N, C-alpha and C positions, 0 to 999 in steps of 0.2 A: 504494500499500500504507500503510494507516495505521501509524504508529509503535507499537511495542510500549510497554506501560505498565510502566516500571520504577520510578515513584514513586507511592505512595499516601498519602491524607491524608483524616483523619477528625477531626472537631471535636465535642467533648463538654465540657459545663461551662466554655466559653469557652477551651479549651485544645485547640490542634491537635496530633495526632500524625502526624507526616510520616515515612514509612518507605521507605528504599531496598529495592526489591522484586525483587531479582535473586539470590536466595539461592544459587542452583545455581552461580553465578560468583563467590560471596563479595561480592556487591554491586559487583563492578568496573563502573567508570563508563564508559558509552558516551557518544556525542554525544547520542542521544536521552534518556539519563539526565540529562545537563547541562541541556539545554533544558527538561526537565520540572521539573527542581529550580528554575530560574529562574522558569518560569512558575507553579509552585505559591506560591513566595514573593511573586511580584507579585500573585496572586489573594488571598493572605491579608492583604497589606497594606491591601486595600480593606475588610476586615471590621473596623469600629470596635468591635464587641463582643469581638474577640480579646483575650485577656489574655496568653498565653503560647504557646511552640511547642517541643515535644519531637522532636528528630531521633534517629532510630534506624535499625538495618539489621537486616532479617529473617534468620533463619538463624544462621550461626556466625560472622558478622563484621559490623563496622559497614561497612567498605569496603576492599577490597584495592587501591584506586587505580584509575587508568586502565586500561581495557582496550585495550591497544595492538594487539591481533590484530584486534579489532572496529574500532577507529578507522582503521587504516591502510587498510582496505579502502574507505574513503570518502574519497579524497584532495580531492575538491571540498568535502566537508562540512568537512575540517579547515581549509581555506582560509577558507570563509565563517565558521566558528566562531572563527577566529583574528583576524578583523578586528574592531576596536572599533566599537561604536556610539556616534556622536558625543554623542548626548543623554544617555548614561549614563557614557561613559569607560571601559567595560568591554567585553571580547568575551565569547563565550559561555562559555569556560573560566572566567573570572573571574567573571562575573555568577552562575553557578551556587553560588558561594560568597559573594560580596559583597552579593546580594540579601538574604540572612539578616542581613546587617548594617545594611541599610536599613530592615528591618522595625521599626515603632516598638514592638515588644513584645520581652520577653526571650526568648532562644532557649536551650534547653538540650540539649546532644548526649550521648546515652547511649551510650557506647561500650564494645564488648566484641569480643574477637577481633582480627581485622586492622584497623589504622587506618593505611593507608600511603599515600604519595604524595598523589594528590588527595583520597582519603578524609581523611587528616590535615588538609589545607587546609580541607576542608568542616567538619571538627569545630572548627578553630581559629576559624572564622567565626561559630560560636555565641558566645553571651556566657558560657556556662558548659559546663564538659565534666565529666562524671561517668563514671568508667572503671572496669572491673574491674581488680584487681591484675595479673591475668595477660594483659591486653590487650597488643597488639604495636603500637608506634609507630615510624614511620620517614618521613623525608623522603626517599622511595624514588627520587626523580628522579635522585639521583647514581648510582644503578646503571646507569642509561640514559644517562649523560653529559648530564644537562639539570639545569635549576634549576626550583624550584617556581614555577609561573606562573600559579596559580589564587588570587592574593592572599596566598598564603603568606609572601612577603617581609615584607609589612606586618604581618600578624598575628603572626608569629614576633617581629618586632622590638617589639611591644607587650608580649609575654609574658616573653621571656627576654633576658638581656644579649647584646651583639652578637657576643662571641666564642662564646657557646653556639650562637647562631643560625647563625654560620658553620660551626662544627663539625659541626652536625646536617646543613646544607644541603651541605657539601663531602664528607662522609663516608657519609652515608646510614646511620648508626648505628642499629641496632635497640635500642629501648627497651621494657621492660615498663611496664605502667600505673603500677606504683609508682615506677620510674625517672623516667617522664615526669611525675608528680606532683611528685617531688623538684625537678626542673628547671623546673617552673611551667607546664608545658604542659596539665596536668590540674588541675581545681579541686578535685576530691574524688574518692576511692576508695570503691567499694562492691561488695559481692558480687554485688548486683543492681542495676547501673546504671539500667536502665529504670525500676523502682520507685522508686529514689532520685531520678531525674530527675522523675518525675511528682510526687514529694512536693514538691520545690522549686517545680515549676511552680504547684501548688496554693497553696502559700506566697505565691509572687509574685502570684497571681491575687486575693489578699485586700487588696492595695495598690491605690491609685488608678491606674488605667491612663494617666491623664495624667501622674502623676508618674513612673511608670516609663519613659513614652516620653521625657519631659524629660531624665530622668537618663541614658537611653541616648544621646540626642542630645548632651548635654554630654560625657560620657565619650569617645563615639567621634570626635565632632568636634572636641574641643579638648584631648585627652590630652597633646598635646605643643605646644600653644599658649602664647604668652606670657601673663603674668599678667593684663595689662590686657585682653586678648580673653577670657580665661576669665571674669574678673569681670564684664565686660559681657554675655557670654552668659548667666551665671547671673542677672543682674538681669532680662533679657528673660524667661527661663523662668519666673522665680519670680512676676513680675508677672502673667504669664498664668495661672498656676496659683492665685494668691490670688483670682482672678475666676471660677474654674472651679467648676461645679456639683459635679463628683467631689471637688473639695477640701473642699466644704462637707459632703458626705456622709462623707468620712473624718473631719472634725473632730467632727460630730455622733455618729458611732459610737464615737470615742475618748471623748468625754465621757460618753456613755450606756453605755459598756462592753458594747457589742453589735457584731455583724458588719455592716460597711458594705454598702448596697446601691448599686452603682455603675452610672451610665448609660454609654453609648457613649463611646469615645475622642473627644477634641475634634479632634484633627488626624489627618489620614491619615498 
């Protein structure tokens, strides 16, 4: 039996729109969904013309988290999905989120309705989160006696203080989008998060794709590195950018006061 399609992806104007497409279940995550999320991110990574990605959920929610009812019916699938792949260092649950961190383009999550458990961890894996004020956020794993294990520990640590991360993880406290923004989980509030996310994606797409990729690598790879390592990494990235054709295009456009025309991203 072919697996059902719970993730759709379209690309227009060099921007990918990736949608969780299980609206009747509030986009609750199945093992098939997790595999499809990781596979979609891997496919997009090979597209050097890509400039940005918008992640969203169809229907009334971004994602209500893991569909425990569906997942527990496949015990063998749970075991195989839990085992890490040595070449990546992640298992299927983790790669469904972390693959978006590996993408060398900015990823914007447009969040409305429920953003719970694994759905919250997917949103945190994006570079930016634009949410409706009345969206609902929770590290819901606490309700089930579990911890976030889809890279949420790492992404929470980057966004909030350790006491806030512990409290959200240990209590499963439900936050509105407004409260999540105040705590640092949400980048920006918008009445129409999807439209606002595409506005940001188009703004980012007007910048050099090589510079965007370099910035993402530096921040994601060296956010907590020592000063010497960060400075060394800056020099390496900048040296490559100085010789890049897309940097020349950006410079020419800036001097000429016109829109730059960029070629493919240099690195995968």
